[in-house]
N, C-alpha and C positions, 0 to 999 in steps of 0.2 A: 504493500500500500504505499502511495506517495501522497501525504497529506501536509499541506502549506496551511500554514496557519499565521494570519496577520492580526496584530493588536492595534488595534487604533482609538485606545483609553488608557489611561493612566492606572484606572482601577485594576487593581489587581487580586489574585484568589490567594489562600494562604495554604496552597497544594501546588505540586507540580501538573498544572494545568495541561502540557503536552503530554505528558505521560498518561494522565487521565485520559485525555481524547483520544488518544492512540489505542490504549487499553479497551475503552468502550467501543469505538468503532470497529477494533477487530473482532469483538466478539458479537457487534451487530451483523458483519458480513458472514461470522463463521454461524449464526445464528440461521440466518438468511440463506446460507449453503450459496453464496455468490459465487459464481464459476470464473469470474474473472478477478484478474490482479486491478485495482482502480486507485484512480488519484481523486482527491476533492480538496476543497478549500474551505477552512474553516476561518472565519471572522470575529473577532471579539471587539465589542464596540459598546457603546452606552446608552442611553435611553433616548437620548436628543441623536445620535446616529441612526439607531435602528426606526425612531419615529420617521425620518425623513426617508428612509428605504421601504418602509411600509405605505408610507404615502404614496411617493412615486410609482410603487409597482403595484399596489394592492388597493390604492385608493382608500386606505384606511388611515384617518388622521389621527394616530396614537403610537405611541409605544409599544411594543409586544414583546416577548421572552426571547422568539426564536422565528426565524424565517428559513424556509428550505426552498432552494431554486433545484428542482431536478433538471438533468439533461438529456434524460431519457423521458419517451411518453409510452406510458404503460396501458395496454387495454384490459390488463387485469395485473394486480400486483404481484409484484415478485417474478413474473413471467416475462422473459425479455423478448420483445418483439423479432421474429424471423428477420426483418430485414437489417437488424442492426449489426451484424456482420458483413451484411452484404454493401452497405455505406459506412466501413470502417471510418473514412474519413470524417464524418459527421459525429462518432462517437469514441473514437478511439484516440488517444495520443501515438501517431504513426511512429514516434522515436522509442517510445517506452513500450506500446504496445497496452496500455493501460485504458481501462475503459474510465472516460471521464464522467465521473457519477453527479458532481453538482458540486452545489454551495449550500454551507451553514451559515448563519449569522445569528449569534447571540450577542444580547445584552448582558454583560456582566452586571450592570446594576440591577436589572429586573431578575436575574437569577439570583442576587443575594437577597433582595427583598424577599422573592417568593420562598427561599429555603427557611426566612425568620416566618413567614406567613403560615405556612405548612408544618412548621417546626421539626424539620429534617435538617440534615448538613448540607453547606453549600456544594460538598463534592456529589453529593447525592443529588442536587437539583442540576448541577450542571451535565451529570452524567444521562439524567432523565431528558435535560434539552435534547441532546445530542442523539440519543437512542429516539426519541420522538421524531426528529428532524432526519434521521437516518431511513426510519419506514415511511417517511413523505419521499425520500429519493428513490425509493423500491416501488413506488406507485401507490401505497397505501392512504388512505384518507380517515376524516372522522366528520364528513358532514352527514352523513345519514346514520341513524341509532345502529344498524348492524354492523357498518364500518368501523363505528366508533369503539363497539364492544370487542371486535375483532384488533383493532390496534392497541387498545388497552390490555388487552390478554397478552400480545406480543411485548409491546413493552415491559409488562410485568415478568416475564418469561427470560427476558436480556437483562434486566436489572439482577435477578435472582442468580441467571448463570454466571453474571459477573460479580457476586457478592455482595451487590449492594444493595442496602435496604433503608428502611426509613429510619 
């Protein structure tokens, strides 16, 4: 896995966020049985930064905790379209052969706020946000009740496998 992390805030964590991100992303990839080596981007920002992105790309005028921008369009979650390998130049880094999975953007500020609000560690909240986003990058969603139930179950299972609890 090739993970590019950009930090656009002075706010920081009291744990090794790079190691934590790599670990939970690998756990997610293993759980989802991803057949490819992947590359993805993780951006850590603040509420102001994520607010601007949320407004520009989703027309939602407020900060959020995490945004996901998948680079693969799925007809069914975690089922890669047949054309993905045929159109390799659109989906794979031709130099490395890695699938360009997408982007995850996390508000460090919102992550800390939610950890306090939910009464668990900041590491747990950070890991949850990454797992949630990874599922979006694999085509899962939570707009309908059935989708939400499936996604929440997968989030719990990945976090449990990683040994991260509330």
